[in-house]
PDB file of N, CA, C and O in Angstrom, chain B, residues numbered from 101:
ATOM      1  N   MET B 101      24.059 340.393 203.399  1.00  0.00           N
ATOM      2  CA  MET B 101      25.118 340.841 204.286  1.00  0.00           C
ATOM      3  C   MET B 101      26.410 340.860 203.485  1.00  0.00           C
ATOM      4  O   MET B 101      26.709 339.930 202.737  1.00  0.00           O
ATOM      5  N   ARG B 102      27.163 341.926 203.654  1.00  0.00           N
ATOM      6  CA  ARG B 102      28.416 342.008 202.922  1.00  0.00           C
ATOM      7  C   ARG B 102      29.538 342.462 203.844  1.00  0.00           C
ATOM      8  O   ARG B 102      29.313 343.234 204.776  1.00  0.00           O
ATOM      9  N   VAL B 103      30.741 341.981 203.583  1.00  0.00           N
ATOM     10  CA  VAL B 103      31.917 342.386 204.347  1.00  0.00           C
ATOM     11  C   VAL B 103      32.293 343.796 203.917  1.00  0.00           C
ATOM     12  O   VAL B 103      32.445 344.074 202.728  1.00  0.00           O
ATOM     13  N   ILE B 104      32.440 344.687 204.900  1.00  0.00           N
ATOM     14  CA  ILE B 104      32.831 346.057 204.571  1.00  0.00           C
ATOM     15  C   ILE B 104      34.173 346.438 205.181  1.00  0.00           C
ATOM     16  O   ILE B 104      34.683 347.531 204.936  1.00  0.00           O
ATOM     17  N   GLY B 105      34.747 345.531 205.980  1.00  0.00           N
ATOM     18  CA  GLY B 105      36.048 345.836 206.563  1.00  0.00           C
ATOM     19  C   GLY B 105      36.560 344.736 207.457  1.00  0.00           C
ATOM     20  O   GLY B 105      35.835 343.810 207.821  1.00  0.00           O
ATOM     21  N   ASN B 106      37.822 344.857 207.802  1.00  0.00           N
ATOM     22  CA  ASN B 106      38.487 343.950 208.731  1.00  0.00           C
ATOM     23  C   ASN B 106      39.340 344.780 209.668  1.00  0.00           C
ATOM     24  O   ASN B 106      39.764 345.888 209.340  1.00  0.00           O
ATOM     25  N   ILE B 107      39.581 344.221 210.839  1.00  0.00           N
ATOM     26  CA  ILE B 107      40.486 344.859 211.785  1.00  0.00           C
ATOM     27  C   ILE B 107      41.624 343.872 212.017  1.00  0.00           C
ATOM     28  O   ILE B 107      41.386 342.770 212.511  1.00  0.00           O
ATOM     29  N   PRO B 108      42.851 344.242 211.674  1.00  0.00           N
ATOM     30  CA  PRO B 108      43.964 343.318 211.843  1.00  0.00           C
ATOM     31  C   PRO B 108      44.222 342.989 213.308  1.00  0.00           C
ATOM     32  O   PRO B 108      44.153 343.856 214.179  1.00  0.00           O
ATOM     33  N   HIS B 109      44.519 341.729 213.557  1.00  0.00           N
ATOM     34  CA  HIS B 109      44.858 341.265 214.903  1.00  0.00           C
ATOM     35  C   HIS B 109      45.714 340.015 214.749  1.00  0.00           C
ATOM     36  O   HIS B 109      45.429 339.192 213.879  1.00  0.00           O
ATOM     37  N   PRO B 110      46.747 339.845 215.560  1.00  0.00           N
ATOM     38  CA  PRO B 110      47.649 338.704 215.384  1.00  0.00           C
ATOM     39  C   PRO B 110      47.054 337.339 215.762  1.00  0.00           C
ATOM     40  O   PRO B 110      47.532 336.312 215.280  1.00  0.00           O
ATOM     41  N   LYS B 111      46.024 337.308 216.612  1.00  0.00           N
ATOM     42  CA  LYS B 111      45.515 336.024 217.103  1.00  0.00           C
ATOM     43  C   LYS B 111      44.103 335.679 216.659  1.00  0.00           C
ATOM     44  O   LYS B 111      43.741 334.503 216.630  1.00  0.00           O
ATOM     45  N   ILE B 112      43.301 336.670 216.314  1.00  0.00           N
ATOM     46  CA  ILE B 112      41.911 336.409 215.948  1.00  0.00           C
ATOM     47  C   ILE B 112      41.568 337.130 214.648  1.00  0.00           C
ATOM     48  O   ILE B 112      42.255 338.065 214.235  1.00  0.00           O
ATOM     49  N   THR B 113      40.491 336.673 214.016  1.00  0.00           N
ATOM     50  CA  THR B 113      39.978 337.319 212.816  1.00  0.00           C
ATOM     51  C   THR B 113      38.826 338.234 213.217  1.00  0.00           C
ATOM     52  O   THR B 113      37.891 337.812 213.898  1.00  0.00           O
ATOM     53  N   ILE B 114      38.904 339.488 212.788  1.00  0.00           N
ATOM     54  CA  ILE B 114      37.856 340.455 213.102  1.00  0.00           C
ATOM     55  C   ILE B 114      37.301 340.974 211.780  1.00  0.00           C
ATOM     56  O   ILE B 114      38.009 341.612 211.001  1.00  0.00           O
ATOM     57  N   SER B 115      36.018 340.689 211.542  1.00  0.00           N
ATOM     58  CA  SER B 115      35.360 341.091 210.296  1.00  0.00           C
ATOM     59  C   SER B 115      34.192 342.014 210.610  1.00  0.00           C
ATOM     60  O   SER B 115      33.502 341.847 211.616  1.00  0.00           O
ATOM     61  N   ILE B 116      33.980 342.988 209.734  1.00  0.00           N
ATOM     62  CA  ILE B 116      32.875 343.925 209.884  1.00  0.00           C
ATOM     63  C   ILE B 116      31.925 343.725 208.707  1.00  0.00           C
ATOM     64  O   ILE B 116      32.334 343.777 207.547  1.00  0.00           O
ATOM     65  N   PHE B 117      30.662 343.498 209.020  1.00  0.00           N
ATOM     66  CA  PHE B 117      29.632 343.263 208.017  1.00  0.00           C
ATOM     67  C   PHE B 117      28.582 344.358 208.092  1.00  0.00           C
ATOM     68  O   PHE B 117      28.408 344.989 209.135  1.00  0.00           O
ATOM     69  N   SER B 118      27.885 344.584 206.993  1.00  0.00           N
ATOM     70  CA  SER B 118      26.774 345.520 206.973  1.00  0.00           C
ATOM     71  C   SER B 118      25.581 344.844 206.324  1.00  0.00           C
ATOM     72  O   SER B 118      25.701 344.180 205.294  1.00  0.00           O
ATOM     73  N   MET B 119      24.419 345.029 206.954  1.00  0.00           N
ATOM     74  CA  MET B 119      23.177 344.495 206.391  1.00  0.00           C
ATOM     75  C   MET B 119      22.037 345.381 206.873  1.00  0.00           C
ATOM     76  O   MET B 119      21.857 345.590 208.072  1.00  0.00           O
ATOM     77  N   ASN B 120      21.269 345.900 205.914  1.00  0.00           N
ATOM     78  CA  ASN B 120      20.161 346.800 206.217  1.00  0.00           C
ATOM     79  C   ASN B 120      20.657 347.958 207.076  1.00  0.00           C
ATOM     80  O   ASN B 120      21.504 348.732 206.630  1.00  0.00           O
ATOM     81  N   ASP B 121      20.155 348.090 208.279  1.00  0.00           N
ATOM     82  CA  ASP B 121      20.558 349.228 209.113  1.00  0.00           C
ATOM     83  C   ASP B 121      21.464 348.821 210.263  1.00  0.00           C
ATOM     84  O   ASP B 121      21.562 349.537 211.260  1.00  0.00           O
ATOM     85  N   LYS B 122      22.136 347.661 210.132  1.00  0.00           N
ATOM     86  CA  LYS B 122      22.981 347.168 211.217  1.00  0.00           C
ATOM     87  C   LYS B 122      24.365 346.782 210.717  1.00  0.00           C
ATOM     88  O   LYS B 122      24.563 346.375 209.572  1.00  0.00           O
ATOM     89  N   TYR B 123      25.320 346.933 211.646  1.00  0.00           N
ATOM     90  CA  TYR B 123      26.652 346.379 211.447  1.00  0.00           C
ATOM     91  C   TYR B 123      26.761 345.145 212.319  1.00  0.00           C
ATOM     92  O   TYR B 123      26.155 345.077 213.389  1.00  0.00           O
ATOM     93  N   GLN B 124      27.527 344.176 211.866  1.00  0.00           N
ATOM     94  CA  GLN B 124      27.909 343.045 212.699  1.00  0.00           C
ATOM     95  C   GLN B 124      29.425 343.039 212.766  1.00  0.00           C
ATOM     96  O   GLN B 124      30.105 343.129 211.743  1.00  0.00           O
ATOM     97  N   VAL B 125      29.952 342.930 213.987  1.00  0.00           N
ATOM     98  CA  VAL B 125      31.387 342.805 214.172  1.00  0.00           C
ATOM     99  C   VAL B 125      31.609 341.390 214.679  1.00  0.00           C
ATOM    100  O   VAL B 125      31.169 341.027 215.770  1.00  0.00           O
ATOM    101  N   ARG B 126      32.312 340.585 213.856  1.00  0.00           N
ATOM    102  CA  ARG B 126      32.508 339.165 214.158  1.00  0.00           C
ATOM    103  C   ARG B 126      33.966 338.922 214.540  1.00  0.00           C
ATOM    104  O   ARG B 126      34.888 339.290 213.811  1.00  0.00           O
ATOM    105  N   PHE B 127      34.149 338.292 215.704  1.00  0.00           N
ATOM    106  CA  PHE B 127      35.462 337.915 216.209  1.00  0.00           C
ATOM    107  C   PHE B 127      35.536 336.394 216.150  1.00  0.00           C
ATOM    108  O   PHE B 127      34.662 335.712 216.685  1.00  0.00           O
ATOM    109  N   GLU B 128      36.568 335.856 215.505  1.00  0.00           N
ATOM    110  CA  GLU B 128      36.698 334.407 215.353  1.00  0.00           C
ATOM    111  C   GLU B 128      38.057 333.939 215.859  1.00  0.00           C
ATOM    112  O   GLU B 128      39.094 334.542 215.582  1.00  0.00           O
ATOM    113  N   ALA B 129      38.013 332.844 216.610  1.00  0.00           N
ATOM    114  CA  ALA B 129      39.233 332.184 217.093  1.00  0.00           C
ATOM    115  C   ALA B 129      38.982 330.689 217.035  1.00  0.00           C
ATOM    116  O   ALA B 129      38.237 330.150 217.853  1.00  0.00           O
ATOM    117  N   GLY B 130      39.601 330.015 216.073  1.00  0.00           N
ATOM    118  CA  GLY B 130      39.383 328.580 215.914  1.00  0.00           C
ATOM    119  C   GLY B 130      37.911 328.298 215.686  1.00  0.00           C
ATOM    120  O   GLY B 130      37.287 328.926 214.830  1.00  0.00           O
ATOM    121  N   PRO B 131      37.340 327.353 216.447  1.00  0.00           N
ATOM    122  CA  PRO B 131      35.934 326.986 216.248  1.00  0.00           C
ATOM    123  C   PRO B 131      34.944 327.906 216.979  1.00  0.00           C
ATOM    124  O   PRO B 131      33.740 327.653 216.982  1.00  0.00           O
ATOM    125  N   MET B 132      35.462 328.969 217.595  1.00  0.00           N
ATOM    126  CA  MET B 132      34.603 329.841 218.403  1.00  0.00           C
ATOM    127  C   MET B 132      34.436 331.194 217.732  1.00  0.00           C
ATOM    128  O   MET B 132      35.330 331.663 217.027  1.00  0.00           O
ATOM    129  N   GLU B 133      33.286 331.816 217.956  1.00  0.00           N
ATOM    130  CA  GLU B 133      33.082 333.167 217.460  1.00  0.00           C
ATOM    131  C   GLU B 133      32.190 333.955 218.411  1.00  0.00           C
ATOM    132  O   GLU B 133      31.378 333.400 219.151  1.00  0.00           O
ATOM    133  N   GLN B 134      32.374 335.258 218.360  1.00  0.00           N
ATOM    134  CA  GLN B 134      31.540 336.201 219.098  1.00  0.00           C
ATOM    135  C   GLN B 134      31.088 337.254 218.100  1.00  0.00           C
ATOM    136  O   GLN B 134      31.881 337.735 217.290  1.00  0.00           O
ATOM    137  N   ILE B 135      29.821 337.608 218.162  1.00  0.00           N
ATOM    138  CA  ILE B 135      29.276 338.593 217.236  1.00  0.00           C
ATOM    139  C   ILE B 135      28.560 339.685 218.021  1.00  0.00           C
ATOM    140  O   ILE B 135      27.777 339.411 218.931  1.00  0.00           O
ATOM    141  N   PHE B 136      28.845 340.917 217.649  1.00  0.00           N
ATOM    142  CA  PHE B 136      28.181 342.065 218.244  1.00  0.00           C
ATOM    143  C   PHE B 136      27.463 342.806 217.133  1.00  0.00           C
ATOM    144  O   PHE B 136      28.014 342.997 216.049  1.00  0.00           O
ATOM    145  N   LYS B 137      26.233 343.225 217.400  1.00  0.00           N
ATOM    146  CA  LYS B 137      25.428 343.940 216.408  1.00  0.00           C
ATOM    147  C   LYS B 137      25.217 345.376 216.858  1.00  0.00           C
ATOM    148  O   LYS B 137      24.938 345.650 218.025  1.00  0.00           O
ATOM    149  N   LEU B 138      25.356 346.277 215.908  1.00  0.00           N
ATOM    150  CA  LEU B 138      25.205 347.703 216.186  1.00  0.00           C
ATOM    151  C   LEU B 138      24.342 348.339 215.113  1.00  0.00           C
ATOM    152  O   LEU B 138      24.432 347.973 213.941  1.00  0.00           O
ATOM    153  N   LEU B 139      23.521 349.274 215.501  1.00  0.00           N
ATOM    154  CA  LEU B 139      22.787 350.061 214.517  1.00  0.00           C
ATOM    155  C   LEU B 139      23.762 351.016 213.825  1.00  0.00           C
ATOM    156  O   LEU B 139      24.720 351.480 214.443  1.00  0.00           O
ATOM    157  N   HIS B 140      23.524 351.305 212.564  1.00  0.00           N
ATOM    158  CA  HIS B 140      24.366 352.260 211.853  1.00  0.00           C
ATOM    159  C   HIS B 140      24.441 353.586 212.603  1.00  0.00           C
ATOM    160  O   HIS B 140      25.479 354.248 212.595  1.00  0.00           O
ATOM    161  N   SER B 141      23.351 353.972 213.248  1.00  0.00           N
ATOM    162  CA  SER B 141      23.306 355.249 213.961  1.00  0.00           C
ATOM    163  C   SER B 141      24.136 355.253 215.252  1.00  0.00           C
ATOM    164  O   SER B 141      24.378 356.317 215.821  1.00  0.00           O
ATOM    165  N   GLU B 142      24.572 354.084 215.715  1.00  0.00           N
ATOM    166  CA  GLU B 142      25.339 354.001 216.966  1.00  0.00           C
ATOM    167  C   GLU B 142      26.821 354.327 216.791  1.00  0.00           C
ATOM    168  O   GLU B 142      27.485 354.738 217.742  1.00  0.00           O
ATOM    169  N   VAL B 143      27.333 354.147 215.586  1.00  0.00           N
ATOM    170  CA  VAL B 143      28.754 354.403 215.335  1.00  0.00           C
ATOM    171  C   VAL B 143      28.903 355.157 214.018  1.00  0.00           C
ATOM    172  O   VAL B 143      27.989 355.186 213.194  1.00  0.00           O
ATOM    173  N   ASN B 144      30.046 355.752 213.844  1.00  0.00           N
ATOM    174  CA  ASN B 144      30.322 356.505 212.622  1.00  0.00           C
ATOM    175  C   ASN B 144      31.034 355.597 211.610  1.00  0.00           C
ATOM    176  O   ASN B 144      32.229 355.754 211.360  1.00  0.00           O
ATOM    177  N   GLY B 145      30.300 354.664 211.043  1.00  0.00           N
ATOM    178  CA  GLY B 145      30.839 353.778 210.013  1.00  0.00           C
ATOM    179  C   GLY B 145      31.963 352.882 210.509  1.00  0.00           C
ATOM    180  O   GLY B 145      32.107 352.635 211.706  1.00  0.00           O
ATOM    181  N   VAL B 146      32.757 352.402 209.554  1.00  0.00           N
ATOM    182  CA  VAL B 146      33.864 351.493 209.874  1.00  0.00           C
ATOM    183  C   VAL B 146      34.870 352.185 210.794  1.00  0.00           C
ATOM    184  O   VAL B 146      35.450 351.558 211.681  1.00  0.00           O
ATOM    185  N   GLU B 147      35.065 353.468 210.571  1.00  0.00           N
ATOM    186  CA  GLU B 147      35.987 354.232 211.412  1.00  0.00           C
ATOM    187  C   GLU B 147      35.536 354.212 212.878  1.00  0.00           C
ATOM    188  O   GLU B 147      36.365 354.070 213.777  1.00  0.00           O
ATOM    189  N   GLY B 148      34.241 354.352 213.119  1.00  0.00           N
ATOM    190  CA  GLY B 148      33.711 354.306 214.473  1.00  0.00           C
ATOM    191  C   GLY B 148      33.853 352.937 215.099  1.00  0.00           C
ATOM    192  O   GLY B 148      34.090 352.823 216.301  1.00  0.00           O
ATOM    193  N   ILE B 149      33.712 351.899 214.296  1.00  0.00           N
ATOM    194  CA  ILE B 149      33.866 350.535 214.814  1.00  0.00           C
ATOM    195  C   ILE B 149      35.318 350.296 215.210  1.00  0.00           C
ATOM    196  O   ILE B 149      35.584 349.658 216.229  1.00  0.00           O
ATOM    197  N   HIS B 150      36.263 350.805 214.411  1.00  0.00           N
ATOM    198  CA  HIS B 150      37.681 350.687 214.771  1.00  0.00           C
ATOM    199  C   HIS B 150      37.948 351.349 216.123  1.00  0.00           C
ATOM    200  O   HIS B 150      38.726 350.826 216.920  1.00  0.00           O
ATOM    201  N   LYS B 151      37.320 352.479 216.388  1.00  0.00           N
ATOM    202  CA  LYS B 151      37.490 353.160 217.675  1.00  0.00           C
ATOM    203  C   LYS B 151      36.850 352.362 218.809  1.00  0.00           C
ATOM    204  O   LYS B 151      37.387 352.313 219.916  1.00  0.00           O
ATOM    205  N   LEU B 152      35.710 351.742 218.535  1.00  0.00           N
ATOM    206  CA  LEU B 152      35.013 350.939 219.537  1.00  0.00           C
ATOM    207  C   LEU B 152      35.853 349.739 219.974  1.00  0.00           C
ATOM    208  O   LEU B 152      35.890 349.389 221.153  1.00  0.00           O
ATOM    209  N   VAL B 153      36.517 349.127 219.018  1.00  0.00           N
ATOM    210  CA  VAL B 153      37.301 347.914 219.286  1.00  0.00           C
ATOM    211  C   VAL B 153      38.696 348.341 219.765  1.00  0.00           C
ATOM    212  O   VAL B 153      39.687 348.205 219.048  1.00  0.00           O
ATOM    213  N   ASP B 154      38.740 348.854 220.979  1.00  0.00           N
ATOM    214  CA  ASP B 154      40.006 349.309 221.550  1.00  0.00           C
ATOM    215  C   ASP B 154      40.662 348.179 222.351  1.00  0.00           C
ATOM    216  O   ASP B 154      40.130 347.071 222.415  1.00  0.00           O
ATOM    217  N   GLU B 155      41.804 348.458 222.952  1.00  0.00           N
ATOM    218  CA  GLU B 155      42.571 347.428 223.670  1.00  0.00           C
ATOM    219  C   GLU B 155      41.774 346.807 224.822  1.00  0.00           C
ATOM    220  O   GLU B 155      41.826 345.595 225.029  1.00  0.00           O
ATOM    221  N   GLU B 156      41.050 347.621 225.559  1.00  0.00           N
ATOM    222  CA  GLU B 156      40.259 347.102 226.685  1.00  0.00           C
ATOM    223  C   GLU B 156      39.170 346.150 226.183  1.00  0.00           C
ATOM    224  O   GLU B 156      38.965 345.078 226.753  1.00  0.00           O
ATOM    225  N   PHE B 157      38.479 346.546 225.122  1.00  0.00           N
ATOM    226  CA  PHE B 157      37.429 345.697 224.548  1.00  0.00           C
ATOM    227  C   PHE B 157      38.032 344.392 224.025  1.00  0.00           C
ATOM    228  O   PHE B 157      37.487 343.312 224.256  1.00  0.00           O
ATOM    229  N   LEU B 158      39.166 344.500 223.315  1.00  0.00           N
ATOM    230  CA  LEU B 158      39.821 343.298 222.787  1.00  0.00           C
ATOM    231  C   LEU B 158      40.272 342.359 223.904  1.00  0.00           C
ATOM    232  O   LEU B 158      40.202 341.139 223.753  1.00  0.00           O
ATOM    233  N   GLN B 159      40.733 342.917 225.020  1.00  0.00           N
ATOM    234  CA  GLN B 159      41.148 342.056 226.135  1.00  0.00           C
ATOM    235  C   GLN B 159      39.956 341.268 226.686  1.00  0.00           C
ATOM    236  O   GLN B 159      40.093 340.093 227.026  1.00  0.00           O
ATOM    237  N   LYS B 160      38.797 341.908 226.775  1.00  0.00           N
ATOM    238  CA  LYS B 160      37.578 341.206 227.222  1.00  0.00           C
ATOM    239  C   LYS B 160      37.192 340.115 226.228  1.00  0.00           C
ATOM    240  O   LYS B 160      36.764 339.033 226.629  1.00  0.00           O
ATOM    241  N   ILE B 161      37.340 340.393 224.936  1.00  0.00           N
ATOM    242  CA  ILE B 161      37.059 339.392 223.902  1.00  0.00           C
ATOM    243  C   ILE B 161      37.981 338.192 224.090  1.00  0.00           C
ATOM    244  O   ILE B 161      37.530 337.047 224.062  1.00  0.00           O
ATOM    245  N   MET B 162      39.275 338.457 224.282  1.00  0.00           N
ATOM    246  CA  MET B 162      40.251 337.371 224.446  1.00  0.00           C
ATOM    247  C   MET B 162      39.964 336.565 225.723  1.00  0.00           C
ATOM    248  O   MET B 162      40.065 335.338 225.720  1.00  0.00           O
ATOM    249  N   ASP B 163      39.607 337.257 226.808  1.00  0.00           N
ATOM    250  CA  ASP B 163      39.258 336.559 228.054  1.00  0.00           C
ATOM    251  C   ASP B 163      38.048 335.652 227.832  1.00  0.00           C
ATOM    252  O   ASP B 163      38.025 334.515 228.304  1.00  0.00           O
ATOM    253  N   ARG B 164      37.050 336.154 227.116  1.00  0.00           N
ATOM    254  CA  ARG B 164      35.847 335.379 226.839  1.00  0.00           C
ATOM    255  C   ARG B 164      36.176 334.162 225.969  1.00  0.00           C
ATOM    256  O   ARG B 164      35.646 333.075 226.197  1.00  0.00           O
ATOM    257  N   PHE B 165      37.050 334.343 224.973  1.00  0.00           N
ATOM    258  CA  PHE B 165      37.468 333.200 224.151  1.00  0.00           C
ATOM    259  C   PHE B 165      38.146 332.142 225.013  1.00  0.00           C
ATOM    260  O   PHE B 165      37.927 330.946 224.818  1.00  0.00           O
ATOM    261  N   ASN B 166      38.959 332.574 225.955  1.00  0.00           N
ATOM    262  CA  ASN B 166      39.629 331.622 226.840  1.00  0.00           C
ATOM    263  C   ASN B 166      38.608 330.865 227.686  1.00  0.00           C
ATOM    264  O   ASN B 166      38.720 329.650 227.846  1.00  0.00           O
ATOM    265  N   GLU B 167      37.618 331.569 228.226  1.00  0.00           N
ATOM    266  CA  GLU B 167      36.551 330.912 228.994  1.00  0.00           C
ATOM    267  C   GLU B 167      35.779 329.924 228.118  1.00  0.00           C
ATOM    268  O   GLU B 167      35.457 328.819 228.555  1.00  0.00           O
ATOM    269  N   MET B 168      35.487 330.325 226.884  1.00  0.00           N
ATOM    270  CA  MET B 168      34.760 329.449 225.956  1.00  0.00           C
ATOM    271  C   MET B 168      35.577 328.182 225.681  1.00  0.00           C
ATOM    272  O   MET B 168      35.040 327.075 225.687  1.00  0.00           O
ATOM    273  N   TYR B 169      36.878 328.359 225.442  1.00  0.00           N
ATOM    274  CA  TYR B 169      37.752 327.216 225.165  1.00  0.00           C
ATOM    275  C   TYR B 169      37.770 326.243 226.342  1.00  0.00           C
ATOM    276  O   TYR B 169      37.645 325.033 226.157  1.00  0.00           O
ATOM    277  N   LEU B 170      37.925 326.779 227.551  1.00  0.00           N
ATOM    278  CA  LEU B 170      37.977 325.921 228.737  1.00  0.00           C
ATOM    279  C   LEU B 170      36.652 325.183 228.952  1.00  0.00           C
ATOM    280  O   LEU B 170      36.655 324.006 229.312  1.00  0.00           O
ATOM    281  N   SER B 171      35.535 325.855 228.739  1.00  0.00           N
ATOM    282  CA  SER B 171      34.224 325.216 228.874  1.00  0.00           C
ATOM    283  C   SER B 171      34.056 324.094 227.859  1.00  0.00           C
ATOM    284  O   SER B 171      33.582 323.009 228.194  1.00  0.00           O
ATOM    285  N   PHE B 172      34.447 324.360 226.621  1.00  0.00           N
ATOM    286  CA  PHE B 172      34.321 323.370 225.556  1.00  0.00           C
ATOM    287  C   PHE B 172      35.233 322.177 225.815  1.00  0.00           C
ATOM    288  O   PHE B 172      34.830 321.029 225.629  1.00  0.00           O
ATOM    289  N   LYS B 173      36.451 322.447 226.241  1.00  0.00           N
ATOM    290  CA  LYS B 173      37.408 321.377 226.561  1.00  0.00           C
ATOM    291  C   LYS B 173      36.870 320.504 227.689  1.00  0.00           C
ATOM    292  O   LYS B 173      36.949 319.278 227.616  1.00  0.00           O
ATOM    293  N   SER B 174      36.323 321.129 228.731  1.00  0.00           N
ATOM    294  CA  SER B 174      35.764 320.397 229.862  1.00  0.00           C
ATOM    295  C   SER B 174      34.584 319.527 229.425  1.00  0.00           C
ATOM    296  O   SER B 174      34.460 318.382 229.860  1.00  0.00           O
ATOM    297  N   ALA B 175      33.726 320.066 228.575  1.00  0.00           N
ATOM    298  CA  ALA B 175      32.573 319.301 228.095  1.00  0.00           C
ATOM    299  C   ALA B 175      33.028 318.108 227.274  1.00  0.00           C
ATOM    300  O   ALA B 175      32.463 317.023 227.401  1.00  0.00           O
ATOM    301  N   LYS B 176      34.039 318.287 226.433  1.00  0.00           N
ATOM    302  CA  LYS B 176      34.549 317.180 225.617  1.00  0.00           C
ATOM    303  C   LYS B 176      35.188 316.114 226.492  1.00  0.00           C
ATOM    304  O   LYS B 176      35.073 314.923 226.202  1.00  0.00           O
ATOM    305  N   GLU B 177      35.862 316.531 227.562  1.00  0.00           N
ATOM    306  CA  GLU B 177      36.466 315.566 228.485  1.00  0.00           C
ATOM    307  C   GLU B 177      35.399 314.740 229.202  1.00  0.00           C
ATOM    308  O   GLU B 177      35.581 313.539 229.403  1.00  0.00           O
ATOM    309  N   ARG B 178      34.297 315.365 229.585  1.00  0.00           N
ATOM    310  CA  ARG B 178      33.208 314.641 230.240  1.00  0.00           C
ATOM    311  C   ARG B 178      32.584 313.645 229.268  1.00  0.00           C
ATOM    312  O   ARG B 178      32.164 312.559 229.668  1.00  0.00           O
ATOM    313  N   LEU B 179      32.526 314.011 228.017  1.00  0.00           N
ATOM    314  CA  LEU B 179      31.950 313.148 226.998  1.00  0.00           C
ATOM    315  C   LEU B 179      32.770 311.882 226.800  1.00  0.00           C
ATOM    316  O   LEU B 179      32.210 310.815 226.552  1.00  0.00           O
ATOM    317  N   SER B 180      34.080 311.988 226.907  1.00  0.00           N
ATOM    318  CA  SER B 180      34.949 310.833 226.636  1.00  0.00           C
ATOM    319  C   SER B 180      35.186 309.960 227.858  1.00  0.00           C
ATOM    320  O   SER B 180      35.895 308.959 227.756  1.00  0.00           O
ATOM    321  N   VAL B 181      34.622 310.301 229.002  1.00  0.00           N
ATOM    322  CA  VAL B 181      34.812 309.499 230.223  1.00  0.00           C
ATOM    323  C   VAL B 181      33.832 308.350 230.250  1.00  0.00           C
ATOM    324  O   VAL B 181      33.832 307.561 231.194  1.00  0.00           O
TER     325      VAL B 181
END
């Protein structure tokens, strides 16, 4: 697997990987990550992935990160009680 691109974002790291016939788009925020896998035939290279990752998609990613953070925080609080 090799890094073939990045998408700039002020709050999260977005990396694009290629391996065999698939792309992986990895979104990272602190200790959390989300990964989406796409066949090469589903998008037109890195340019197509940039189009896929639009504002609406990014907002859903950010909402999911917030849900993940709250779940993790709640679990850690239960652990320390």
